[in-house]
DRENPA-3360 file (N, C-alpha, C; in nm, 2 decimals, always signed):
BEGIN
1 = MIKMFLKS = +8.62/+11.00/+10.62/+8.51/+10.91/+10.62/+8.52/+10.81/+10.74 ~ +8.41/+10.80/+10.80/+8.40/+10.71/+10.92/+8.35/+10.58/+10.88 ~ +8.41/+10.47/+10.92/+8.38/+10.34/+10.88/+8.23/+10.30/+10.90 ~ +8.17/+10.35/+11.00/+8.03/+10.31/+11.02/+7.93/+10.37/+10.92 ~ +7.98/+10.47/+10.84/+7.89/+10.52/+10.73/+7.91/+10.45/+10.60 ~ +8.00/+10.35/+10.59/+8.02/+10.28/+10.47/+7.90/+10.20/+10.44 ~ +7.85/+10.21/+10.32/+7.72/+10.14/+10.29/+7.74/+10.01/+10.22 ~ +7.83/+10.00/+10.12/+7.84/+9.87/+10.05/+7.96/+9.79/+10.09;
9 = EKEKKNYE = +7.96/+9.67/+10.04/+8.07/+9.58/+10.07/+8.20/+9.64/+10.00 ~ +8.18/+9.69/+9.88/+8.29/+9.75/+9.80/+8.35/+9.87/+9.89 ~ +8.27/+9.95/+9.95/+8.32/+10.06/+10.03/+8.40/+10.01/+10.15 ~ +8.35/+9.91/+10.21/+8.41/+9.85/+10.33/+8.55/+9.79/+10.29 ~ +8.55/+9.72/+10.17/+8.68/+9.65/+10.13/+8.78/+9.76/+10.09 ~ +8.73/+9.87/+10.02/+8.83/+9.97/+9.99/+8.88/+10.04/+10.11 ~ +8.79/+10.07/+10.20/+8.84/+10.14/+10.33/+8.94/+10.05/+10.40 ~ +8.91/+9.92/+10.42/+9.01/+9.83/+10.48/+9.14/+9.82/+10.41;
17 = YNIEHISN = +9.13/+9.81/+10.28/+9.25/+9.81/+10.19/+9.34/+9.93/+10.22 ~ +9.27/+10.05/+10.21/+9.35/+10.18/+10.23/+9.41/+10.18/+10.37 ~ +9.34/+10.14/+10.47/+9.39/+10.15/+10.61/+9.51/+10.05/+10.62 ~ +9.50/+9.93/+10.56/+9.61/+9.84/+10.57/+9.73/+9.90/+10.49 ~ +9.71/+9.96/+10.38/+9.82/+10.01/+10.30/+9.89/+10.12/+10.37 ~ +9.81/+10.21/+10.43/+9.87/+10.32/+10.51/+9.95/+10.27/+10.63 ~ +9.90/+10.17/+10.69/+9.97/+10.11/+10.80/+10.11/+10.05/+10.75 ~ +10.11/+9.98/+10.64/+10.23/+9.92/+10.59/+10.33/+10.03/+10.54;
25 = VNKAFKLL = +10.28/+10.14/+10.49/+10.37/+10.25/+10.46/+10.44/+10.31/+10.59 ~ +10.36/+10.32/+10.69/+10.42/+10.36/+10.82/+10.51/+10.26/+10.88 ~ +10.49/+10.13/+10.86/+10.59/+10.02/+10.90/+10.71/+10.04/+10.82 ~ +10.70/+10.06/+10.69/+10.82/+10.08/+10.60/+10.90/+10.20/+10.65 ~ +10.83/+10.31/+10.69/+10.90/+10.43/+10.73/+10.98/+10.40/+10.87 ~ +10.91/+10.33/+10.96/+10.97/+10.30/+11.09/+11.10/+10.21/+11.07 ~ +11.10/+10.12/+10.97/+11.21/+10.04/+10.94/+11.33/+10.12/+10.88 ~ +11.29/+10.21/+10.79/+11.39/+10.29/+10.72/+11.44/+10.41/+10.80;
33 = KPYLTEFF = +11.36/+10.46/+10.90/+11.39/+10.58/+10.97/+11.53/+10.58/+11.03 ~ +11.58/+10.48/+11.10/+11.72/+10.49/+11.15/+11.83/+10.51/+11.05 ~ +11.80/+10.48/+10.93/+11.90/+10.50/+10.82/+11.89/+10.64/+10.75 ~ +11.80/+10.72/+10.79/+11.77/+10.84/+10.73/+11.84/+10.96/+10.79 ~ +11.89/+10.94/+10.91/+11.95/+11.05/+10.99/+12.07/+11.12/+10.92 ~ +12.13/+11.05/+10.83/+12.24/+11.12/+10.76/+12.19/+11.21/+10.65 ~ +12.06/+11.20/+10.61/+12.01/+11.28/+10.50/+11.92/+11.39/+10.55 ~ +11.87/+11.38/+10.68/+11.77/+11.48/+10.73/+11.81/+11.52/+10.87;
41 = SPEEMLDL = +11.78/+11.65/+10.90/+11.80/+11.70/+11.04/+11.70/+11.64/+11.13 ~ +11.71/+11.66/+11.26/+11.61/+11.61/+11.35/+11.47/+11.68/+11.33 ~ +11.47/+11.80/+11.30/+11.35/+11.88/+11.27/+11.28/+11.82/+11.14 ~ +11.37/+11.80/+11.04/+11.31/+11.74/+10.91/+11.26/+11.60/+10.93 ~ +11.32/+11.53/+11.02/+11.27/+11.39/+11.05/+11.13/+11.40/+11.11 ~ +11.11/+11.49/+11.20/+10.98/+11.51/+11.26/+10.88/+11.54/+11.16 ~ +10.91/+11.64/+11.07/+10.82/+11.67/+10.96/+10.79/+11.55/+10.87 ~ +10.89/+11.48/+10.84/+10.88/+11.36/+10.76/+10.78/+11.26/+10.82;
49 = EKQIKKHD = +10.80/+11.24/+10.95/+10.71/+11.15/+11.03/+10.57/+11.19/+11.02 ~ +10.54/+11.32/+11.03/+10.41/+11.37/+11.03/+10.35/+11.35/+10.88 ~ +10.44/+11.38/+10.79/+10.40/+11.36/+10.65/+10.36/+11.21/+10.62 ~ +10.44/+11.12/+10.67/+10.41/+10.98/+10.64/+10.28/+10.94/+10.71 ~ +10.25/+10.99/+10.82/+10.12/+10.96/+10.89/+10.00/+11.00/+10.81 ~ +10.02/+11.10/+10.73/+9.91/+11.15/+10.64/+9.91/+11.09/+10.51 ~ +9.99/+10.99/+10.49/+10.00/+10.92/+10.36/+9.87/+10.89/+10.30 ~ +9.85/+10.92/+10.17/+9.73/+10.88/+10.09/+9.60/+10.93/+10.15;
57 = ASKFSDEE = +9.60/+11.03/+10.23/+9.47/+11.08/+10.29/+9.37/+11.11/+10.18 ~ +9.41/+11.15/+10.06/+9.32/+11.19/+9.95/+9.24/+11.07/+9.90 ~ +9.28/+10.94/+9.93/+9.21/+10.82/+9.89/+9.07/+10.82/+9.96 ~ +9.05/+10.90/+10.06/+8.92/+10.90/+10.13/+8.83/+11.01/+10.08 ~ +8.88/+11.09/+9.99/+8.80/+11.20/+9.93/+8.70/+11.15/+9.84 ~ +8.59/+11.23/+9.81/+8.49/+11.19/+9.72/+8.55/+11.17/+9.58 ~ +8.65/+11.25/+9.54/+8.71/+11.25/+9.41/+8.78/+11.11/+9.38 ~ +8.82/+11.04/+9.49/+8.89/+10.92/+9.47/+8.82/+10.79/+9.52;
65 = FYAYCEYF = +8.76/+10.81/+9.64/+8.71/+10.69/+9.71/+8.62/+10.60/+9.63 ~ +8.51/+10.66/+9.58/+8.41/+10.58/+9.51/+8.46/+10.52/+9.38 ~ +8.54/+10.60/+9.31/+8.60/+10.54/+9.18/+8.69/+10.43/+9.21 ~ +8.77/+10.44/+9.32/+8.85/+10.32/+9.36/+8.77/+10.20/+9.40 ~ +8.66/+10.23/+9.47/+8.57/+10.12/+9.52/+8.53/+10.04/+9.40 ~ +8.47/+10.11/+9.30/+8.42/+10.04/+9.18/+8.53/+9.98/+9.10 ~ +8.64/+10.04/+9.08/+8.75/+9.99/+8.99/+8.81/+9.87/+9.05 ~ +8.84/+9.87/+9.18/+8.91/+9.76/+9.25/+8.82/+9.65/+9.30;
73 = FGDKEKSK = +8.70/+9.69/+9.33/+8.61/+9.59/+9.40/+8.47/+9.58/+9.33 ~ +8.46/+9.63/+9.21/+8.34/+9.63/+9.14/+8.36/+9.59/+8.99 ~ +8.31/+9.67/+8.90/+8.32/+9.65/+8.76/+8.43/+9.74/+8.70 ~ +8.55/+9.68/+8.69/+8.67/+9.75/+8.64/+8.65/+9.81/+8.51 ~ +8.59/+9.74/+8.42/+8.57/+9.80/+8.28/+8.48/+9.92/+8.28 ~ +8.37/+9.90/+8.35/+8.27/+10.01/+8.35/+8.32/+10.14/+8.42 ~ +8.41/+10.12/+8.51/+8.46/+10.23/+8.60/+8.59/+10.29/+8.55 ~ +8.64/+10.24/+8.44/+8.78/+10.28/+8.40/+8.80/+10.43/+8.39;
81 = DDFEYAWL = +8.70/+10.50/+8.32/+8.72/+10.64/+8.31/+8.71/+10.72/+8.44 ~ +8.62/+10.68/+8.53/+8.61/+10.74/+8.66/+8.74/+10.72/+8.74 ~ +8.79/+10.59/+8.73/+8.92/+10.56/+8.80/+9.03/+10.65/+8.74 ~ +9.04/+10.67/+8.61/+9.15/+10.75/+8.56/+9.15/+10.89/+8.61 ~ +9.03/+10.95/+8.62/+9.02/+11.08/+8.68/+9.06/+11.08/+8.83 ~ +9.02/+10.97/+8.90/+9.06/+10.96/+9.04/+9.21/+10.94/+9.06 ~ +9.27/+10.86/+8.97/+9.41/+10.84/+8.98/+9.49/+10.97/+8.94 ~ +9.44/+11.05/+8.85/+9.50/+11.18/+8.82/+9.49/+11.27/+8.94;
89 = HHQHKNPH = +9.37/+11.27/+9.00/+9.35/+11.35/+9.12/+9.45/+11.31/+9.23 ~ +9.47/+11.18/+9.24/+9.56/+11.13/+9.35/+9.70/+11.17/+9.32 ~ +9.74/+11.16/+9.20/+9.88/+11.20/+9.16/+9.90/+11.35/+9.19 ~ +9.81/+11.43/+9.16/+9.82/+11.57/+9.17/+9.81/+11.62/+9.31 ~ +9.75/+11.54/+9.40/+9.73/+11.58/+9.54/+9.84/+11.52/+9.63 ~ +9.92/+11.43/+9.57/+10.02/+11.36/+9.66/+10.16/+11.36/+9.59 ~ +10.24/+11.46/+9.64/+10.38/+11.48/+9.58/+10.47/+11.36/+9.60 ~ +10.43/+11.25/+9.67/+10.52/+11.13/+9.68/+10.51/+11.05/+9.55;
97 = HHQYWVLR = +10.42/+11.09/+9.46/+10.41/+11.02/+9.33/+10.50/+11.09/+9.23 ~ +10.59/+11.01/+9.17/+10.68/+11.07/+9.08/+10.61/+11.15/+8.96 ~ +10.49/+11.11/+8.93/+10.42/+11.18/+8.82/+10.39/+11.32/+8.86 ~ +10.38/+11.35/+8.98/+10.35/+11.49/+9.03/+10.46/+11.58/+8.99 ~ +10.58/+11.53/+8.97/+10.70/+11.61/+8.94/+10.74/+11.61/+8.79 ~ +10.65/+11.57/+8.70/+10.67/+11.57/+8.56/+10.61/+11.69/+8.50 ~ +10.69/+11.77/+8.44/+10.64/+11.90/+8.38/+10.61/+11.87/+8.23 ~ +10.49/+11.90/+8.19/+10.46/+11.88/+8.05/+10.46/+12.02/+7.99;
105 = KGSGKTKA = +10.56/+12.04/+7.89/+10.58/+12.17/+7.83/+10.47/+12.19/+7.72 ~ +10.46/+12.31/+7.67/+10.36/+12.35/+7.57/+10.39/+12.27/+7.44 ~ +10.51/+12.23/+7.42/+10.55/+12.16/+7.30/+10.51/+12.01/+7.31 ~ +10.46/+11.97/+7.42/+10.43/+11.83/+7.45/+10.54/+11.75/+7.51 ~ +10.66/+11.81/+7.51/+10.77/+11.73/+7.57/+10.76/+11.73/+7.72 ~ +10.82/+11.64/+7.78/+10.81/+11.63/+7.93/+10.95/+11.64/+7.99 ~ +10.95/+11.69/+8.11/+11.08/+11.70/+8.18/+11.05/+11.66/+8.33 ~ +11.13/+11.57/+8.38/+11.12/+11.53/+8.52/+11.20/+11.63/+8.61;
113 = LDMPKKYI = +11.13/+11.69/+8.70/+11.19/+11.78/+8.80/+11.24/+11.70/+8.92 ~ +11.34/+11.75/+8.99/+11.39/+11.69/+9.11/+11.29/+11.68/+9.21 ~ +11.27/+11.57/+9.27/+11.17/+11.55/+9.38/+11.25/+11.59/+9.51 ~ +11.19/+11.66/+9.60/+11.25/+11.68/+9.73/+11.26/+11.54/+9.80 ~ +11.37/+11.53/+9.88/+11.41/+11.40/+9.94/+11.30/+11.35/+10.02 ~ +11.22/+11.43/+10.09/+11.12/+11.38/+10.18/+11.01/+11.31/+10.11 ~ +10.98/+11.35/+9.98/+10.88/+11.28/+9.90/+10.94/+11.15/+9.84 ~ +11.07/+11.15/+9.81/+11.13/+11.03/+9.76/+11.12/+10.92/+9.87;
121 = VEMVCDWW = +11.15/+10.96/+10.00/+11.14/+10.86/+10.11/+11.00/+10.81/+10.11 ~ +10.90/+10.90/+10.10/+10.76/+10.85/+10.11/+10.72/+10.76/+9.99 ~ +10.78/+10.80/+9.87/+10.75/+10.72/+9.75/+10.81/+10.57/+9.77 ~ +10.93/+10.57/+9.82/+11.00/+10.44/+9.84/+10.92/+10.36/+9.95 ~ +10.88/+10.42/+10.05/+10.80/+10.35/+10.16/+10.67/+10.30/+10.10 ~ +10.61/+10.38/+10.01/+10.48/+10.34/+9.94/+10.51/+10.22/+9.86 ~ +10.61/+10.22/+9.78/+10.65/+10.10/+9.70/+10.68/+9.98/+9.79 ~ +10.76/+10.00/+9.89/+10.80/+9.89/+9.98/+10.69/+9.83/+10.06;
129 = SFSIRDNN = +10.58/+9.91/+10.08/+10.47/+9.86/+10.16/+10.41/+9.74/+10.11 ~ +10.41/+9.72/+9.98/+10.35/+9.60/+9.92/+10.44/+9.48/+9.95 ~ +10.57/+9.50/+9.95/+10.66/+9.39/+9.99/+10.64/+9.35/+10.13 ~ +10.62/+9.45/+10.22/+10.60/+9.43/+10.36/+10.46/+9.35/+10.38 ~ +10.36/+9.39/+10.30/+10.23/+9.33/+10.31/+10.25/+9.18/+10.28 ~ +10.33/+9.15/+10.18/+10.35/+9.01/+10.13/+10.46/+8.94/+10.21 ~ +10.52/+9.01/+10.31/+10.63/+8.95/+10.39/+10.75/+8.90/+10.31 ~ +10.78/+8.97/+10.20/+10.90/+8.95/+10.12/+10.96/+9.09/+10.09;
137 = YGDVLDWY = +11.04/+9.13/+10.18/+11.09/+9.27/+10.18/+11.18/+9.30/+10.06 ~ +11.22/+9.20/+9.99/+11.30/+9.23/+9.87/+11.22/+9.24/+9.74 ~ +11.09/+9.21/+9.74/+11.01/+9.23/+9.62/+11.02/+9.37/+9.56 ~ +11.03/+9.47/+9.64/+11.04/+9.61/+9.59/+11.16/+9.62/+9.50 ~ +11.27/+9.55/+9.52/+11.38/+9.56/+9.44/+11.35/+9.50/+9.30 ~ +11.29/+9.39/+9.29/+11.24/+9.33/+9.17/+11.14/+9.43/+9.10 ~ +11.05/+9.48/+9.17/+10.95/+9.57/+9.12/+11.02/+9.69/+9.05 ~ +11.11/+9.75/+9.12/+11.18/+9.87/+9.07/+11.26/+9.83/+8.94;
145 = KENKPNIL = +11.33/+9.72/+8.95/+11.41/+9.68/+8.83/+11.32/+9.66/+8.71 ~ +11.20/+9.60/+8.73/+11.11/+9.58/+8.62/+11.04/+9.71/+8.57 ~ +11.01/+9.80/+8.66/+10.94/+9.92/+8.63/+11.03/+10.04/+8.60 ~ +11.15/+10.04/+8.63/+11.24/+10.15/+8.62/+11.23/+10.22/+8.48 ~ +11.23/+10.14/+8.37/+11.22/+10.21/+8.24/+11.10/+10.29/+8.22 ~ +10.99/+10.27/+8.29/+10.87/+10.35/+8.28/+10.85/+10.45/+8.39 ~ +10.95/+10.47/+8.47/+10.94/+10.57/+8.58/+11.02/+10.69/+8.54 ~ +10.95/+10.80/+8.51/+11.01/+10.92/+8.46/+11.05/+11.01/+8.58;
153 = ISENTQKF = +11.18/+11.00/+8.62/+11.23/+11.08/+8.73/+11.36/+11.14/+8.69 ~ +11.40/+11.25/+8.75/+11.53/+11.31/+8.72/+11.65/+11.23/+8.77 ~ +11.76/+11.26/+8.72/+11.88/+11.19/+8.76/+11.91/+11.20/+8.91 ~ +11.89/+11.31/+8.97/+11.91/+11.33/+9.12/+11.81/+11.25/+9.20 ~ +11.68/+11.25/+9.15/+11.58/+11.17/+9.21/+11.61/+11.02/+9.20 ~ +11.66/+10.98/+9.09/+11.69/+10.84/+9.07/+11.81/+10.80/+9.16 ~ +11.91/+10.88/+9.18/+12.02/+10.85/+9.26/+11.98/+10.83/+9.41 ~ +11.89/+10.92/+9.46/+11.85/+10.91/+9.60/+11.76/+10.79/+9.62;
161 = TEKLLDII = +11.67/+10.77/+9.52/+11.58/+10.66/+9.52/+11.66/+10.53/+9.53 ~ +11.76/+10.52/+9.45/+11.84/+10.40/+9.45/+11.93/+10.38/+9.58 ~ +11.97/+10.49/+9.64/+12.03/+10.49/+9.77/+11.94/+10.42/+9.87 ~ +11.82/+10.47/+9.87/+11.72/+10.41/+9.97/+11.69/+10.26/+9.94 ~ +11.68/+10.23/+9.81/+11.66/+10.09/+9.78/+11.79/+10.00/+9.82 ~ +11.91/+10.06/+9.81/+12.03/+9.99/+9.85/+12.02/+9.97/+10.00 ~ +11.97/+10.07/+10.08/+11.96/+10.05/+10.22/+11.87/+9.93/+10.25 ~ +11.76/+9.92/+10.18/+11.66/+9.81/+10.20/+11.73/+9.68/+10.16;
169 = KLNFVKEE = +11.80/+9.68/+10.05/+11.87/+9.56/+10.01/+11.97/+9.51/+10.11 ~ +12.05/+9.60/+10.16/+12.16/+9.57/+10.26/+12.11/+9.53/+10.39 ~ +12.00/+9.58/+10.44/+11.95/+9.57/+10.57/+11.83/+9.48/+10.60 ~ +11.75/+9.46/+10.49/+11.62/+9.40/+10.51/+11.60/+9.28/+10.42 ~ +11.69/+9.25/+10.33/+11.67/+9.14/+10.23/+11.75/+9.02/+10.28 ~ +11.69/+8.91/+10.28/+11.77/+8.79/+10.32/+11.89/+8.76/+10.23 ~ +11.99/+8.71/+10.29/+12.12/+8.69/+10.22/+12.10/+8.62/+10.09 ~ +12.02/+8.52/+10.08/+12.01/+8.44/+9.96/+11.93/+8.51/+9.85;
177 = DKNL = +11.86/+8.62/+9.89/+11.79/+8.70/+9.79/+11.86/+8.83/+9.75 ~ +11.98/+8.85/+9.80/+12.06/+8.97/+9.77/+12.12/+8.98/+9.63 ~ +12.11/+8.87/+9.55/+12.18/+8.87/+9.42/+12.08/+8.93/+9.31 ~ +11.99/+9.01/+9.35/+11.89/+9.06/+9.26/+11.96/+9.16/+9.16;
% end
């Protein structure tokens, strides 16, 4: 979608929000990148960088964009159903969302599959982007602690996620905030 074709104020606000979010995800990746070389080969790092640049591209699709406009910048209550379909679409199109890796069995039970590390990095950068936006790099640690009980991920995914969060804590959080 090209900015000049945006018609309403809601569309413009949603577009700007998405651009800012994607920029902050890329900032998060640039900060984290020097610490990732022990986990990824140089070729994998290049692929990861390309992947991060395409972060949340589906938010500009017809399936998501207009529902997000209305939900976040319009009538939230009226647009709830459309937003839920858009959010489901987003999760299914973007493997950096942990929900993408949850298998729902015929019995109704669920199982979290291991996420590939490249998507875990993107997921953590996605979460961290909101702390970067607010200029409080440690907020992601509080957010994770608060939301961890509701995040269905495998044990291996959790271990790598928490390694990345430890890197953030050790290298980007002010000393007085490290007692989280």
